[in-house]
C-alpha positions as CSV (number, residue, x, y, z in Angstrom):
1,M,-32.8,40.9,29.5
2,S,-35.9,42.7,30.1
3,E,-36.1,41.7,34.2
4,W,-32.1,43.8,34.4
5,F,-33.5,46.9,32.7
6,D,-36.0,46.8,35.0
7,S,-33.3,46.5,38.0
8,Q,-32.4,49.4,36.5
9,K,-35.0,51.9,36.6
10,K,-35.1,51.0,40.5
11,P,-33.6,53.9,42.9
12,K,-30.7,52.9,43.9
13,I,-29.9,53.9,47.4
14,V,-26.6,56.1,48.1
15,F,-25.4,55.0,52.1
16,R,-23.6,58.3,53.1
17,K,-21.4,58.8,56.0
18,L,-23.1,60.9,58.6
19,P,-20.8,63.3,60.0
20,Q,-19.1,63.0,63.1
21,E,-21.0,65.4,64.7
22,R,-24.3,63.4,64.1
23,I,-22.7,60.4,65.1
24,D,-21.6,61.3,68.6
25,A,-24.8,63.3,69.9
26,T,-26.5,60.0,68.7
27,H,-24.7,57.5,70.7
28,P,-22.5,59.8,73.4
29,T,-19.3,58.2,74.5
30,R,-18.4,57.4,78.0
31,R,-16.6,59.7,79.8
32,K,-13.1,59.0,80.6
33,F,-12.2,57.3,83.8
34,T,-8.7,59.2,85.7
35,D,-6.4,55.1,86.4
36,A,-7.5,55.7,90.2
37,E,-11.9,55.2,89.3
38,Q,-11.0,53.4,87.1
39,K,-9.1,50.9,90.0
40,R,-12.5,51.4,92.7
41,L,-15.0,51.2,89.2
42,S,-13.8,47.4,89.1
43,K,-13.2,46.8,92.5
44,L,-16.6,48.2,93.0
45,E,-18.1,45.6,90.2
46,S,-16.0,43.2,91.5
47,I,-17.6,43.1,95.4
48,A,-21.2,43.8,93.9
49,E,-21.2,40.4,92.4
50,T,-19.8,38.4,95.8
51,L,-22.4,39.7,97.6
52,R,-24.9,39.0,94.7
53,R,-23.4,35.9,94.8
54,G,-24.6,36.0,99.0
55,K,-21.1,35.3,99.9
56,N,-19.4,38.3,102.5
57,V,-17.8,40.9,101.5
58,Q,-15.7,41.8,105.3
59,N,-16.4,45.7,106.3
60,R,-11.7,46.8,105.5
61,Q,-13.3,45.8,102.3
62,L,-16.3,48.0,102.0
63,Q,-15.0,51.4,103.8
64,R,-11.9,51.0,101.0
65,W,-13.7,51.8,98.5
66,L,-17.1,53.0,99.6
67,T,-16.8,56.9,100.0
68,E,-17.1,57.3,103.9
69,E,-20.6,58.6,103.3
70,Q,-21.7,55.7,102.1
71,Y,-19.9,53.4,104.0
72,A,-21.7,54.9,107.0
73,Q,-25.3,55.1,104.6
74,I,-24.9,50.6,104.9
75,E,-24.6,51.1,109.0
76,L,-27.9,53.8,108.9
77,E,-30.4,51.9,105.9
78,W,-30.0,48.5,108.3
79,D,-31.0,50.5,111.2
80,T,-33.8,51.5,110.0
81,Q,-34.1,47.8,108.9
82,K,-34.1,47.1,112.8
83,D,-36.9,49.8,114.2
84,L,-39.4,48.4,111.7
85,R,-38.7,44.7,112.7
86,A,-39.1,46.0,116.1
87,E,-42.6,48.0,114.9
88,L,-43.4,44.4,113.7
89,R,-43.7,42.6,116.4
90,E,-46.1,45.1,118.2
91,K,-49.3,44.6,115.3
92,P,-51.8,47.3,116.2
93,E,-54.9,45.8,118.2
94,E,-57.1,46.2,115.5
95,L,-55.9,43.2,113.8
96,Q,-55.8,40.6,116.2
97,R,-59.6,40.3,116.5
98,Y,-58.7,39.1,112.5
99,E,-56.2,37.5,113.2
100,V,-58.1,35.4,116.2
101,K,-60.6,34.7,113.5
102,L,-58.5,33.8,110.4
103,K,-56.5,31.3,113.0
104,E,-59.9,29.5,114.0
105,A,-61.2,29.3,110.5
106,I,-57.8,27.4,109.4
107,M,-57.7,25.3,112.4
108,M,-60.8,23.6,111.3
109,D,-60.3,23.4,108.5
110,N,-57.3,21.3,109.5
111,R,-59.6,19.6,112.1
112,A,-62.3,18.6,108.3
113,S,-59.6,17.4,106.5
114,A,-58.8,14.3,109.3
115,Y,-61.8,13.9,109.5
116,Y,-61.9,13.5,105.6
117,R,-58.9,10.5,105.9
118,K,-60.7,9.1,109.1
119,G,-63.8,8.9,106.6
120,K,-65.4,10.6,109.1
121,K,-67.7,12.5,106.6
122,A,-70.1,14.1,109.1
123,A,-67.6,15.4,110.8
124,A,-66.4,16.2,108.7
125,Y,-68.9,18.4,107.0
126,K,-69.7,20.5,110.1
127,C,-66.9,21.3,110.4
128,D,-66.5,22.8,107.1
129,T,-69.3,24.5,107.9
130,K,-67.6,25.8,111.0
131,R,-65.6,27.0,108.9
132,E,-67.2,29.0,106.0
133,S,-68.7,30.9,108.6
134,L,-66.0,32.4,111.0
135,C,-63.9,33.2,106.9
136,E,-67.1,34.9,106.5
137,D,-67.1,36.2,109.7
138,A,-62.9,37.4,109.1
139,L,-63.7,38.8,105.9
140,E,-66.4,41.3,107.6
141,I,-63.7,42.4,109.9
142,L,-61.3,42.9,107.7
143,Q,-63.5,45.0,105.7
144,E,-64.8,47.6,109.5
145,I,-61.3,47.4,110.8
146,V,-59.4,48.4,107.4
147,F,-62.3,51.3,106.1
148,E,-61.7,52.3,110.2
149,D,-57.5,52.7,109.5
150,A,-56.1,52.3,105.9
151,S,-53.2,53.1,107.3
152,L,-53.4,49.5,108.7
153,Q,-53.1,48.1,104.7
154,I,-49.6,48.0,105.2
155,W,-50.1,44.8,107.1
156,F,-51.3,42.3,104.6
157,D,-49.7,40.5,102.1
158,R,-51.5,42.4,99.2
159,A,-53.6,45.1,98.5
160,L,-57.6,44.9,99.7
161,D,-59.3,45.7,97.2
162,F,-63.2,45.1,98.2
163,G,-64.9,45.9,94.7
164,H,-66.4,44.1,92.2
165,G,-64.1,41.3,90.5
166,S,-62.3,41.5,94.1
167,L,-59.6,37.9,94.1
168,I,-60.7,38.6,98.0
169,D,-63.5,36.9,99.6
170,S,-65.0,34.7,102.0
171,S,-63.1,31.7,100.7
172,L,-60.5,30.8,103.3
173,G,-57.5,30.6,100.0
174,N,-58.6,33.8,99.1
175,L,-58.6,35.5,102.4
176,P,-54.9,38.3,103.2
177,R,-52.4,37.1,105.3
178,L,-50.7,39.6,107.6
179,V,-46.8,39.7,106.8
180,T,-45.5,38.6,109.7
181,S,-47.2,35.5,108.9
182,R,-45.6,32.0,108.6
183,S,-48.8,30.4,106.1
184,I,-48.4,29.3,102.9
185,D,-50.5,31.2,101.6
186,K,-49.3,34.4,102.1
187,Q,-48.3,36.4,98.8
188,G,-44.9,37.1,99.2
189,D,-42.6,38.7,101.8
190,D,-43.3,42.1,103.6
191,S,-41.0,44.2,100.8
192,R,-39.8,46.0,102.9
193,I,-38.1,43.4,105.1
194,V,-34.2,43.4,103.7
195,K,-31.1,41.4,104.7
196,K,-28.1,43.0,105.8
197,I,-26.2,41.9,102.9
198,D,-29.2,42.7,100.2
199,V,-28.8,46.1,101.9
200,K,-24.9,46.1,101.3
201,I,-25.8,45.6,97.6
202,S,-28.4,48.4,97.3
203,V,-25.7,50.3,98.4
204,V,-22.3,49.4,96.4
205,E,-24.7,49.4,93.1
206,R,-26.1,52.9,93.7
207,A,-21.9,53.7,94.2
208,I,-20.9,51.7,91.1
209,D,-24.1,54.3,89.2
210,A,-22.9,57.5,91.3
211,L,-18.9,57.2,90.1
212,K,-20.4,56.4,86.3
213,N,-22.6,58.5,85.7
214,D,-20.3,61.7,87.1
215,D,-20.9,64.3,84.6
216,T,-17.8,65.9,85.9
217,D,-15.2,65.5,82.4
218,V,-12.2,65.2,83.7
219,D,-10.1,66.4,80.7
220,S,-12.1,69.7,80.8
221,E,-10.6,72.7,81.4
222,S,-11.7,74.6,84.4
223,E,-13.4,77.6,84.8
224,E,-10.6,80.1,85.6
225,A,-8.4,78.3,83.0
226,K,-11.6,79.2,80.3
227,R,-11.2,82.8,81.2
228,K,-7.6,82.9,81.8
229,K,-8.0,82.3,77.6
230,L,-10.9,84.1,77.0
231,N,-8.9,87.0,78.4
232,E,-5.6,87.0,76.6
233,F,-7.9,86.3,73.2
234,L,-9.5,90.1,74.5
235,K,-5.3,91.9,74.7
236,L,-4.9,90.4,71.4
237,D,-7.5,92.7,69.5
238,D,-6.5,96.2,72.2
């Protein structure tokens, strides 16, 4: 009985319905699409999904559902990619000193591994010593060229931080690789380089966002119609 009495003394929580205006304000409704817009949105989403699966979409399909400007953007961005690829084939001469020294260190490391497999420890130790020296030279060259021209950092697969606690040192595995390198020690590919299908995906996704985020309310009255109504209302007061 006392438990029942105590429960009656607890304040009751009353759930009230929020005014519709407040609900609408916190949960804005998606704008209404015309039938044509809804169809175009569905087609674009289908195209984007097909491209993400790595499958080709014919140009006439892209032309049909993208605007003229959006379709032209594909070729524009792909031309930029081709220019970037051509630029990467012509590495600055300053990088060659570092690249040559790094390749020598890698070659010496491979030679040491071969000697170890053959049981020739003395020869392997000599190669290890030579590799360490080459790695130190490479690190010194890297610091020198980046200090003279900081813009060269974009050619490397990681941020070039030589401060205390840096992960870059004279160990072969910790020396940065060029973004054009095919080394398994390279930390990812150059994020600036994308395939043509990725360019298409990006353009189509932006087209979808532009369509979804269009602030134009297709049901709203035109400014001219609003002005006419206002004038009619004012005439009633005359």
